[in-house]
Structure formats: structure tokens, C-alpha cells
TORRO-37689 format. One record per residue: residue number from 0; x, y, z of N, C-alpha, C, O, CB in turn. Coordinates in Angstrom, 1 decimal. Glycine has a CB too. Example, Ala and Ser with C-alpha at 12.3 -4.5 7.8 and 13.67 -1.06 7.14 Angstrom:
2
pos	n_east	n_north	n_up	ca_east	ca_north	ca_up	c_east	c_north	c_up	o_east	o_north	o_up	cb_east	cb_north	cb_up
0	13.2	-5.7	7.8	12.3	-4.5	7.8	13.2	-3.3	7.8	14.2	-3.3	8.5	11.3	-4.5	9.0
1	12.8	-2.2	7.1	13.7	-1.1	7.1	12.9	0.0	7.9	13.4	1.1	8.0	14.1	-0.6	5.7
END
This chain:
155
pos	n_east	n_north	n_up	ca_east	ca_north	ca_up	c_east	c_north	c_up	o_east	o_north	o_up	cb_east	cb_north	cb_up
0	206.5	75.1	80.7	206.2	74.8	81.9	207.2	75.1	83.0	208.2	74.5	82.8	206.0	73.6	81.9
1	207.2	75.7	83.9	208.6	75.8	84.7	208.5	74.7	85.9	207.3	74.2	86.3	208.9	77.5	85.3
2	209.5	74.4	86.5	209.9	73.2	87.6	209.0	73.5	89.1	208.6	72.7	89.9	211.8	73.3	87.9
3	209.0	75.1	89.1	208.2	75.7	90.4	206.8	75.0	90.2	206.4	75.2	89.1	208.1	77.5	90.5
4	206.2	74.3	91.0	205.3	73.3	91.0	204.4	74.1	92.4	205.1	74.4	93.4	206.1	71.4	91.1
5	203.2	74.4	92.2	202.4	75.1	93.4	202.0	74.3	94.2	201.5	74.8	95.2	201.1	75.8	93.0
6	202.2	72.9	94.2	201.8	71.9	95.4	202.8	70.8	95.1	203.1	70.4	94.0	200.1	71.2	95.4
7	203.3	70.3	96.2	203.9	69.0	96.3	203.5	68.0	96.3	202.4	67.9	96.7	204.3	68.7	97.1
8	204.2	67.1	95.9	204.0	65.7	95.6	204.6	64.7	96.7	205.8	64.6	96.6	204.6	65.4	94.2
9	204.0	63.8	97.9	204.5	63.0	98.7	203.8	61.4	98.3	202.7	61.0	98.3	204.1	63.7	100.2
10	205.0	60.8	98.0	204.7	59.3	97.8	204.6	58.7	99.2	205.4	59.0	100.1	206.0	58.6	96.9
11	203.6	57.9	99.4	203.5	57.1	100.7	203.0	55.9	100.1	202.4	55.8	99.1	202.7	57.8	101.9
12	203.3	54.9	101.3	203.3	53.2	100.9	201.7	53.0	101.2	201.0	52.4	100.5	204.5	52.0	102.2
13	201.3	53.5	102.4	199.9	53.2	102.5	199.3	54.7	103.4	200.1	55.4	103.9	199.7	51.7	103.3
14	198.1	54.9	103.4	197.5	55.9	104.3	196.5	55.4	105.0	195.6	54.6	104.6	197.0	57.0	103.5
15	196.7	56.0	106.7	195.8	55.5	107.6	194.4	55.7	107.0	194.1	56.5	106.1	195.9	56.1	109.0
16	193.6	54.7	107.8	192.3	54.7	107.5	191.6	55.9	108.2	192.1	56.3	109.3	191.6	53.5	107.9
17	190.4	56.5	107.6	189.7	57.5	108.3	189.0	57.2	109.4	188.5	56.1	109.5	188.9	57.9	107.6
18	188.9	58.0	110.4	188.0	57.7	111.7	186.7	57.2	111.4	185.9	57.8	110.6	187.9	58.9	112.5
19	186.3	56.1	112.0	184.7	55.8	111.6	183.5	56.8	112.8	183.5	57.1	113.9	184.4	53.8	111.7
20	182.9	56.8	111.9	181.4	57.6	112.3	181.1	56.7	113.6	180.8	55.4	113.7	180.0	57.5	110.8
21	181.2	57.7	114.9	180.4	57.2	115.9	179.1	57.8	116.3	178.7	59.0	116.1	181.2	57.2	116.9
22	178.4	56.8	116.8	176.6	57.3	117.6	176.8	57.4	118.9	175.8	57.3	119.5	175.3	56.1	117.5
23	177.9	57.6	119.7	177.5	57.6	121.1	176.9	58.6	121.5	176.3	58.6	122.6	178.4	57.4	122.0
24	177.0	60.0	120.6	175.9	61.1	121.1	174.6	61.3	120.6	174.0	62.3	120.7	176.4	62.2	121.0
25	174.2	60.1	119.9	172.8	59.9	119.4	172.1	59.7	120.3	172.4	59.0	121.2	172.5	58.9	118.6
26	170.7	60.4	120.2	169.6	60.3	121.3	169.1	59.2	121.1	169.0	58.7	119.9	168.6	61.2	121.4
27	168.6	58.4	122.3	168.1	56.9	122.1	167.0	56.9	121.5	166.7	58.1	121.3	167.9	56.0	123.4
28	166.1	56.2	121.1	164.8	56.2	120.5	163.8	56.3	121.6	164.2	55.8	122.7	164.6	55.0	119.7
29	162.6	56.9	121.5	161.7	56.8	122.6	161.2	55.4	123.0	161.0	54.5	122.1	160.5	57.7	122.3
30	161.0	55.3	124.3	160.8	53.8	124.7	159.3	53.4	124.0	159.2	52.2	123.5	160.8	53.7	126.7
31	158.3	54.4	123.8	157.0	53.7	123.1	157.1	54.7	122.0	157.6	55.8	122.1	155.4	53.6	124.0
32	156.7	54.3	120.8	156.4	55.0	119.8	155.1	55.6	119.6	154.2	54.8	119.6	156.6	54.4	118.8
33	154.9	57.1	119.6	153.8	57.8	119.8	152.5	57.3	118.5	152.8	57.3	117.3	154.4	59.4	119.9
34	151.4	57.1	118.9	150.5	56.7	118.0	150.4	57.8	116.7	150.3	59.0	116.9	149.1	56.5	118.9
35	150.4	57.3	115.4	150.2	57.9	114.5	148.7	58.8	114.1	147.7	58.2	113.8	150.6	57.1	113.7
36	148.8	59.7	114.3	147.4	60.9	114.1	146.8	60.3	113.0	145.6	60.1	113.2	147.7	62.6	113.7
37	147.3	60.0	111.8	146.5	59.5	110.6	146.3	58.0	110.4	145.9	57.4	109.4	147.2	60.1	109.2
38	146.7	57.2	112.0	146.4	55.8	111.8	145.0	55.9	112.1	144.4	56.4	113.1	147.2	54.8	112.8
39	144.2	54.9	110.6	143.0	54.8	110.4	142.1	55.9	110.0	140.9	55.8	109.8	142.7	54.3	111.5
40	142.7	56.9	109.9	142.0	58.0	109.1	141.7	58.0	107.5	140.7	58.3	106.9	142.9	59.2	109.4
41	143.2	57.4	107.0	143.2	57.2	105.6	142.3	55.9	105.2	141.7	56.0	104.2	144.7	57.1	105.1
42	142.2	54.7	105.9	141.5	54.1	105.5	140.2	54.1	105.9	139.5	53.1	105.6	141.9	53.3	105.5
43	139.7	55.1	106.5	138.1	55.3	107.0	137.5	55.7	105.4	138.1	56.5	104.7	137.9	56.8	108.5
44	136.3	55.2	105.1	135.6	55.4	104.0	134.4	56.5	104.6	133.9	56.5	105.7	135.0	54.0	103.4
45	134.2	57.5	103.7	133.2	58.7	103.9	131.9	58.2	104.6	131.6	57.1	104.1	132.8	59.3	102.5
46	131.1	58.7	105.4	130.2	58.0	106.2	129.0	58.5	105.6	128.0	57.8	105.7	130.4	58.2	107.6
47	128.8	59.7	105.1	127.6	59.9	104.4	127.6	60.2	103.0	127.1	61.2	102.6	127.1	60.9	105.0
48	128.1	59.3	102.1	128.4	58.9	100.7	127.1	58.4	100.2	126.7	57.3	100.6	129.7	57.9	100.5
49	126.4	59.5	99.1	125.5	58.6	98.6	125.8	57.2	97.7	127.0	57.2	97.2	124.7	59.5	97.9
50	125.2	56.3	97.5	125.8	55.2	97.0	125.7	55.4	95.6	126.5	54.8	94.9	125.1	53.9	97.5
51	124.8	56.4	94.9	124.3	56.6	93.6	125.1	57.8	92.9	125.2	58.1	91.7	122.7	56.9	93.6
52	125.9	58.4	94.3	126.6	59.5	93.7	127.9	59.1	93.4	128.2	58.0	93.7	126.7	60.6	94.4
53	128.8	59.9	92.8	130.2	59.5	92.4	131.2	59.4	93.6	131.5	60.2	94.4	130.8	60.5	91.5
54	131.7	58.2	93.5	132.3	58.2	94.7	131.7	56.9	95.7	132.2	56.1	96.5	132.1	59.8	95.4
55	130.4	56.9	95.3	129.6	56.0	96.2	129.5	54.6	95.6	129.7	54.4	94.4	128.3	56.5	96.3
56	129.2	53.6	96.4	129.6	52.0	96.0	128.8	51.9	94.7	129.4	51.2	93.9	129.0	50.8	97.3
57	127.6	52.3	94.4	126.8	51.6	93.0	127.4	52.4	92.0	128.0	51.8	91.1	124.9	51.9	93.0
58	127.4	53.6	92.0	128.2	54.4	91.1	129.6	53.9	90.6	129.8	53.8	89.4	128.5	55.6	91.9
59	130.6	53.7	91.7	131.7	53.0	91.5	132.0	51.5	90.9	132.9	51.1	90.3	132.1	53.0	92.6
60	130.6	50.9	91.2	130.8	49.6	90.8	130.5	49.5	89.4	131.1	48.7	88.6	130.1	48.7	91.5
61	129.4	50.4	89.0	129.1	50.6	87.4	130.4	51.1	86.7	130.7	50.5	85.7	127.8	51.8	87.1
62	131.0	51.9	87.0	132.2	52.3	86.5	133.6	51.3	86.2	134.5	51.3	85.3	132.5	53.4	87.4
63	133.5	50.4	87.3	134.3	49.0	87.3	134.0	48.0	86.2	134.8	47.4	85.5	134.1	48.3	88.6
64	132.4	47.9	86.2	131.8	47.3	85.2	131.9	47.7	84.0	131.8	46.8	83.1	130.8	47.2	85.5
65	132.0	48.9	83.6	132.3	49.6	82.4	133.8	49.4	81.9	134.0	49.3	80.7	132.0	51.1	82.7
66	134.6	49.2	82.7	136.2	49.3	82.6	136.3	47.8	82.2	137.4	47.6	81.6	137.1	49.8	84.1
67	135.5	46.8	82.4	135.8	45.3	82.2	135.2	45.1	80.7	135.2	43.9	80.4	135.1	44.3	83.3
68	134.7	46.0	79.8	134.3	46.1	78.4	135.2	46.4	77.5	135.5	47.5	77.5	133.4	46.8	78.3
69	135.8	45.5	76.6	136.7	46.1	75.9	136.0	46.1	74.2	135.2	45.3	73.7	138.2	45.3	76.2
70	136.6	47.1	73.8	136.5	47.4	72.6	136.9	45.9	71.4	138.1	45.7	71.4	137.4	48.6	72.6
71	136.1	45.2	70.6	137.0	44.1	70.0	137.7	44.5	69.1	138.1	43.5	68.4	136.4	42.9	69.5
72	138.3	45.5	68.5	139.1	46.0	67.6	140.4	46.9	68.3	141.5	47.2	67.8	138.3	46.8	66.6
73	139.9	47.3	69.6	141.2	48.2	69.9	141.2	47.4	71.4	140.3	46.9	72.0	140.9	50.2	69.9
74	142.7	47.4	72.0	142.7	46.6	73.1	142.6	47.6	74.4	143.5	47.6	75.2	143.9	45.7	73.1
75	141.7	48.2	74.5	141.3	49.1	75.2	139.9	49.1	75.8	139.0	49.1	75.0	141.6	50.2	74.6
76	139.7	49.1	77.3	138.0	49.4	77.7	137.4	50.8	77.2	137.8	51.9	76.7	137.9	49.5	79.5
77	136.1	50.2	77.4	135.2	51.3	76.8	135.1	52.2	77.3	134.5	53.1	76.6	134.1	51.2	76.6
78	135.5	52.5	78.6	135.6	53.8	79.6	136.6	54.7	79.3	136.5	55.9	79.0	135.8	53.4	81.1
79	138.0	53.7	79.3	139.4	54.5	78.9	139.0	55.2	77.6	139.2	56.4	77.5	140.8	53.4	78.8
80	138.5	54.5	76.6	138.3	54.9	75.1	137.6	55.7	75.2	137.5	56.0	74.0	137.9	54.2	74.2
81	136.9	56.4	75.8	135.9	57.7	75.7	134.7	57.3	75.2	134.1	58.3	74.7	136.4	58.8	74.9
82	134.2	56.0	75.1	133.0	55.9	74.9	131.7	56.3	75.5	130.6	56.6	75.0	132.9	54.9	74.8
83	132.0	56.4	76.9	131.3	56.5	77.8	131.1	57.9	78.2	132.0	58.6	78.7	131.8	55.7	78.7
84	129.8	58.4	77.9	129.5	60.2	77.9	129.2	60.2	79.2	130.0	60.8	80.0	128.1	61.0	76.7
85	128.0	59.7	79.8	127.8	59.9	81.0	126.9	58.6	81.8	126.4	57.8	81.1	127.1	61.2	81.0
86	126.7	58.6	83.0	126.4	57.3	84.0	125.7	58.3	84.9	126.3	59.3	85.4	127.9	56.2	84.9
87	124.5	58.0	85.1	123.5	58.7	86.1	123.0	57.4	86.8	122.6	56.4	86.1	122.2	59.8	85.3
88	123.1	57.5	88.0	122.2	56.6	88.9	121.4	57.4	90.0	121.8	58.2	90.8	123.2	55.5	89.6
89	120.1	57.0	89.8	118.8	57.6	90.1	118.9	57.2	91.7	119.5	56.2	92.0	117.4	57.0	89.1
90	118.2	57.9	92.8	117.9	57.5	94.1	117.5	55.8	94.2	117.8	55.1	95.1	116.7	58.5	94.5
91	116.8	55.4	92.9	115.9	54.0	93.4	116.9	53.1	93.0	116.6	51.9	93.0	114.2	53.7	92.7
92	118.5	53.6	92.4	119.2	52.6	91.9	118.9	52.4	90.5	119.4	51.3	90.2	119.1	51.5	92.7
93	118.3	53.0	89.6	118.3	53.0	88.3	119.4	53.6	87.6	119.7	54.8	87.9	117.2	53.6	87.9
94	120.0	52.7	86.5	121.5	53.5	85.6	120.8	53.8	84.7	119.8	53.2	84.3	123.1	52.7	85.1
95	121.3	54.9	84.2	120.9	55.3	82.4	122.6	55.8	82.4	123.2	56.6	83.1	119.3	57.0	81.9
96	123.1	55.1	81.3	124.3	55.3	80.6	124.2	55.7	79.4	123.5	55.1	78.6	125.0	54.4	80.7
97	124.9	56.9	79.0	125.0	57.4	77.5	126.4	57.2	77.3	127.4	57.5	77.9	124.5	59.1	77.3
98	126.2	56.4	76.0	127.6	56.2	75.2	127.6	56.5	74.0	126.6	57.0	73.5	128.3	55.0	75.1
99	128.8	56.2	73.2	128.8	56.4	71.6	129.7	55.2	71.3	130.1	54.4	72.2	129.4	58.0	70.9
100	130.1	55.1	70.1	130.7	54.3	69.3	131.9	54.7	68.6	131.8	55.9	68.3	129.9	53.9	68.6
101	133.0	54.2	68.2	133.9	54.9	67.4	133.6	55.6	66.3	134.0	56.7	65.9	134.9	54.1	67.1
102	132.5	54.6	65.4	132.1	54.9	64.4	130.6	54.5	64.0	130.3	53.5	64.5	133.1	54.5	63.7
103	129.8	55.1	63.4	128.3	54.5	63.2	128.3	53.0	62.4	127.3	52.3	62.2	127.3	55.7	62.3
104	129.5	52.7	61.9	129.6	51.9	61.1	130.4	50.8	62.0	131.0	49.9	61.3	130.2	52.5	59.7
105	130.5	50.7	63.2	131.3	50.2	64.2	130.6	48.6	64.1	129.4	48.5	64.1	131.1	51.1	65.8
106	131.7	47.2	64.0	130.8	46.0	63.7	130.1	45.5	65.0	129.5	44.4	65.1	131.8	44.7	63.0
107	130.2	46.5	66.2	129.4	46.1	67.3	128.5	46.7	67.6	127.9	46.4	68.6	129.9	46.0	68.4
108	127.9	47.7	66.9	127.0	48.8	67.0	125.6	48.3	67.4	124.7	49.1	67.9	126.9	49.6	65.8
109	125.4	46.8	67.1	124.3	46.4	67.7	124.3	45.7	68.6	123.3	45.5	69.3	123.7	46.0	67.0
110	125.4	45.0	69.1	125.6	44.2	70.4	126.0	44.9	71.7	125.6	44.6	72.8	126.5	43.2	70.3
111	127.0	45.8	71.4	127.7	46.7	72.5	126.6	47.3	73.5	126.7	47.3	74.7	128.6	47.9	71.8
112	125.4	47.9	73.0	124.7	48.7	74.2	124.1	47.5	74.9	124.0	47.5	76.1	123.4	49.9	73.8
113	123.7	46.5	74.2	123.3	45.3	74.8	124.2	44.6	76.2	123.9	44.2	77.3	123.1	44.3	73.7
114	125.2	44.7	75.5	126.5	44.1	76.6	126.8	45.0	77.9	127.0	44.7	79.0	128.1	44.1	75.7
115	126.6	46.3	77.3	126.8	47.2	78.2	125.7	47.2	79.6	125.9	47.3	80.8	126.8	48.4	77.3
116	124.1	47.1	78.7	123.4	46.9	79.6	123.4	46.1	80.7	123.0	46.4	81.9	122.7	46.8	79.2
117	123.9	44.8	80.1	123.8	43.6	80.8	124.8	43.5	81.9	124.6	42.9	82.9	123.9	42.4	79.9
118	125.7	44.2	81.7	126.8	44.0	82.4	126.9	45.3	83.8	127.6	45.1	84.8	128.0	44.1	81.3
119	126.2	46.3	83.5	125.8	47.5	84.4	124.6	46.8	85.4	124.5	47.0	86.6	125.3	49.0	83.4
120	123.7	46.2	84.7	122.6	45.5	85.6	123.1	44.6	86.4	122.4	44.6	87.4	121.7	44.8	85.0
121	124.0	43.8	86.4	124.6	42.7	87.2	125.4	43.3	88.4	125.9	42.6	89.4	125.6	41.7	86.2
122	125.6	44.6	88.3	126.3	45.2	89.6	125.6	45.2	90.7	124.6	45.9	90.6	126.6	46.6	89.5
123	125.8	44.5	91.9	125.0	44.7	93.0	124.7	46.0	93.2	125.4	47.0	92.9	125.5	44.3	94.1
124	123.4	45.9	93.8	122.6	47.3	94.1	121.6	48.0	93.0	120.7	48.8	93.3	123.7	48.3	94.5
125	122.1	47.6	91.8	121.4	48.4	90.4	120.0	47.3	90.2	119.8	46.1	90.0	122.7	48.2	88.6
126	119.2	48.4	90.3	117.9	48.0	90.1	117.6	47.8	88.4	116.9	46.8	88.1	116.9	49.0	90.8
127	118.0	48.4	87.6	118.0	48.3	86.2	118.8	49.1	85.3	119.1	50.1	85.9	116.8	48.6	85.9
128	119.2	49.1	84.4	119.7	50.0	83.2	119.2	50.2	82.0	118.7	49.4	81.2	120.9	49.7	82.9
129	119.5	51.4	81.9	119.1	51.6	80.3	120.3	52.4	79.7	121.0	53.2	80.3	117.4	52.6	80.1
130	120.6	52.0	78.3	121.7	52.6	77.5	121.2	53.3	76.5	120.4	52.8	75.7	122.8	51.8	76.9
131	121.6	54.5	76.4	121.4	55.3	75.2	122.4	55.6	74.4	123.4	56.1	74.9	120.8	56.5	75.4
132	122.4	55.3	73.3	123.5	55.1	72.1	123.2	56.5	71.5	122.1	56.9	71.1	123.2	53.8	70.8
133	124.4	57.5	71.4	124.5	58.8	70.4	125.4	58.8	69.7	126.3	57.9	69.6	124.7	59.9	71.0
134	125.4	59.9	68.8	126.1	60.0	67.9	126.6	61.4	67.9	127.6	61.6	67.2	125.4	59.7	66.8
135	126.2	62.3	68.6	126.4	63.9	68.8	126.8	64.2	70.4	125.9	64.1	71.2	124.9	64.8	68.3
136	127.9	64.5	70.7	129.1	64.8	69.8	129.7	63.3	69.5	129.6	62.4	70.3	130.2	66.0	70.6
137	130.4	63.3	68.3	131.2	62.2	67.7	132.3	62.1	68.4	132.9	63.0	68.9	131.6	62.4	66.3
138	132.6	60.9	68.4	133.7	60.3	69.4	134.8	60.7	68.6	134.7	60.6	67.4	133.6	58.7	69.7
139	136.0	61.2	69.2	137.4	61.4	68.6	138.6	60.9	69.5	138.4	60.3	70.5	137.5	62.9	68.5
140	139.7	61.1	69.1	140.8	60.3	70.1	140.9	61.0	71.2	141.3	60.4	72.2	142.3	60.2	69.5
141	140.5	62.6	71.5	140.8	63.4	72.2	140.0	62.9	73.5	140.2	63.3	74.7	140.7	64.8	71.7
142	139.1	62.1	73.3	138.2	61.4	74.4	139.0	60.6	75.3	138.9	60.5	76.6	137.0	60.5	73.8
143	139.9	60.0	74.7	140.4	58.7	75.3	141.4	59.3	76.8	142.0	60.4	76.8	141.5	57.7	74.0
144	141.2	58.4	77.7	142.0	58.5	78.6	143.6	58.7	78.2	143.9	58.7	77.1	141.7	57.4	79.4
145	144.7	59.1	79.4	146.0	59.2	79.3	146.5	57.5	79.1	147.4	57.1	78.4	146.5	60.2	80.6
146	145.5	56.8	80.1	146.0	55.2	80.1	145.8	54.8	78.9	146.8	54.1	78.5	145.3	54.2	81.1
147	144.6	54.9	78.0	144.5	54.5	76.8	145.2	54.9	75.8	145.4	54.1	74.8	143.5	54.5	76.5
148	145.7	56.3	75.8	146.7	56.6	74.7	147.9	56.1	75.3	148.8	56.1	74.4	146.7	58.2	74.3
149	148.4	55.6	76.3	149.9	54.7	76.5	149.8	53.6	76.0	150.7	53.1	75.3	150.4	54.3	78.0
150	148.4	53.0	76.2	148.0	51.5	75.8	148.4	51.5	74.2	148.8	50.4	73.7	146.2	51.1	76.1
151	148.2	52.7	73.5	148.3	52.2	72.2	149.0	53.1	71.5	148.8	53.7	70.4	147.0	52.0	71.5
152	150.2	53.4	72.8	151.4	54.2	72.0	151.3	55.3	71.2	151.9	55.7	70.2	152.0	53.4	71.0
153	150.2	56.0	72.1	150.1	57.5	71.6	150.7	58.5	72.2	150.7	59.7	71.9	148.8	57.8	71.6
154	151.4	57.9	73.6	152.0	59.0	74.6	153.6	58.7	74.6	154.4	59.3	75.2	151.2	58.9	76.5
END
């Protein structure tokens, strides 16, 4: 390496502080803030939603009730576990739930449909509930929601 250096080194005791940023040229904020055009829009509920249709009050209440029922062997609710195949709400507020269990030999095979019927019938606005327990198509882990898979450490 030669003594010719492409740069020079200067030793100093202290360096002057860099100038501070100035906001003298900044534009002052408006005196009054303009009203947000979305104000209230996002909080508004749909006006003509059928309470029995998905998104309606009764339907969503039924889904909430189903999410409060847990499989006794798996710490996940039966809705996210994929055991609920269908929820139908008639215009008269009669609810029909089609569900399955993880296996036909499930220890709650006799009690779970009754619990589902009782919980759904307790939803405000529901006239009555009928639960159909089916085995076709059989349940498999692919029917589980991502939340359930995450809870069980599968994601």
C-alpha cells in the first residue's frame, strides 16, 4: 500500500452542531377541520337487511350462539371446527341447523344436537330450532377455520 491516500484526514476537537430544522415556512392548519365525508357512514348499519339472511340480526345471533359451544375434547368451538354445515333461517324465524360430529363414535353424539338446539332457540327473535345431524359428507380437518387450526397449532 502506498503513502498516497486518495483522501485526507483532519483531526478536530469538536464539530459544529448541524442546523436545526425550521418550520417558519410551514403552512398553518386550517382554522376549522373539514368534516370527514365518511363520518357516520362506516358506523351505519344496512337499512334493508333481512334479519334472517346472512348479515341479518337473527342469522348473526345464531352464528354467535354456535361459536359459544365448544367440543369437549378439542378446545375449539363447533362453528370454527367446521361441524356446522348449514344454518337456514325462515322468514318466520324458524332455524334449521345441519351439523355433523368429528366421528360417529363421538362421546357427545347424543347430547350435542340437543345443546345446539337449546342454545340456538334461546337467541332473541328465533321462533324455534331444528337440528339435523348428518354423517355425509364426513367431517375432516380441512373443514376447520384458520382460527381453529391456529388454536390447535396446525398453522
